C-alpha positions in Angstrom: 13.0 1.9 3.4 9.9 -0.9 3.7 6.6 0.4 3.0 5.1 -0.2 6.4 7.7 2.3 7.7 7.2 5.1 4.9 3.3 5.0 6.2 4.4 5.4 9.7 6.4 8.2 8.9 4.3 9.8 6.7 1.4 9.3 9.9 3.9 11.4 12.0 4.2 14.4 9.8 0.5 14.4 9.4 0.4 14.5 13.0 2.7 16.9 14.0 1.4 19.3 10.7 -2.4 18.8 12.6 -0.6 19.2 16.7 1.0 22.5 15.2 -3.0 23.4 13.2 -1.8 24.5 9.9 -3.0 22.7 6.6 -1.2 20.7 4.3 -0.7 23.6 1.9 1.0 26.2 5.3 2.9 23.5 5.6 4.2 23.1 2.2 4.8 26.6 1.8 6.8 26.4 4.3 8.8 23.9 3.5 9.2 24.8 0.3 7.8 22.0 -1.3 4.3 21.1 -3.4 1.2 20.8 -1.8 0.3 17.2 -3.2 3.8 16.2 -2.3 3.1 16.2 1.3 -0.6 14.8 1.0 1.7 11.5 -0.6 4.3 11.4 2.0 1.1 11.1 5.0 -0.4 8.9 2.8 2.8 6.7 3.3 2.8 6.5 -0.8 6.1 8.5 -1.5 9.2 7.5 -0.6 10.2 10.8 0.4 14.0 12.1 0.4 16.3 13.3 2.7 16.6 16.8 1.7 13.0 16.5 1.4 12.8 15.0 5.3 15.0 17.6 6.6 13.0 20.9 4.4 9.5 18.8 6.6 11.0 19.3 9.8 12.4 22.9 9.8 8.7 24.0 8.8 7.5 22.0 11.7 10.3 23.0 14.4 11.2 19.5 14.7 14.3 17.9 14.7 14.9 14.6 12.1 15.7 12.6 14.5 12.2 13.0 16.6 10.2 12.3 13.1 12.1 9.1 12.5 11.8 7.7 16.4 8.2 8.3 16.2 8.1 6.5 13.3 9.8 3.3 14.4 7.6 3.4 17.5 4.8 3.5 15.5 6.0 0.9 13.4 6.9 -1.3 16.3 3.4 -1.0 17.4 1.6 -2.2 14.3 4.0 -5.1 14.3 2.6 -5.9 18.4 -1.1 -5.1 17.2 
């Protein structure tokens, strides 16, 4: 995966987390992932595994497909700018 998509995906995770008024720690606890891992994902500095993506999506009550679709939409918007 390219760096731009990883950053766009991280932005989607952060947006979804904030939408549900969750802290990084709360999301990490729900997803059974370390808080710093969530932070790295949101900053786009971590190429996250599919298992972690599924855990995060479940913790957010959001389909994995929606997270990817929003990341792709955000990536297209960035490329237009």
